[in-house]
C-alpha positions, 0 to 999 in steps of 0.5 A: 499499499502506498502510504503519506505523511499527511502534515496538517496543524489543524486538526478538523483540516489534518483527520479531512485530507487523512480521510479521503487518502484513506478511503482512496486507498493509501497508508496516511501517517499523520504530524502536527507540524513540521518539525513532526513531519520530519522525525516521521519521514526520517523513521517511516519512508512516505513514499509522498508527503502532503505538507501545509506551508503554516505552521508550528514549530516549523513552516512546511518549507523547512520542513521539505528544506530539511526533508529535501538535505537528507540523501535518504528521503530526499527522491520522495515526492513533496507537494505543498497542500495550501491555502495560500496560492499567490505566484511568490508561493508556491514559487517559493514550494517550488524551489524548496522542493516539492514537485506539485502546490495544490490550494486548499480548499480541494474537492477530495476525489481530485486529491485523491486522483492528482497523488496518483498521479504524482506518486507515478511521476515522481514516486521514489519507489 
């Protein structure tokens, strides 16, 4: 089963995102902030990572950079899931190493389809 790490500080959004992905057939690991996401990525080696941009302790951009700096994790595709949709924010996400940027609110079926496509194109396994 394909494993996705979801890092989102808002419990309701994290729960909805995780539920949607599980419904789509993914195994989901949850993190409440960027620091926890980095630690879980190191331990779990997920097939893909969904990061919110604004989170406590370590934001998504810093978490993305930390994950990409680790040679054992560098090939894992990272996707930002954020309400911040300005070109500058999207460019910052891509500059940090993300392969995609999905805007909130999202349609669950579209999120599932996008994650399947991203993992097929960029998957590390």
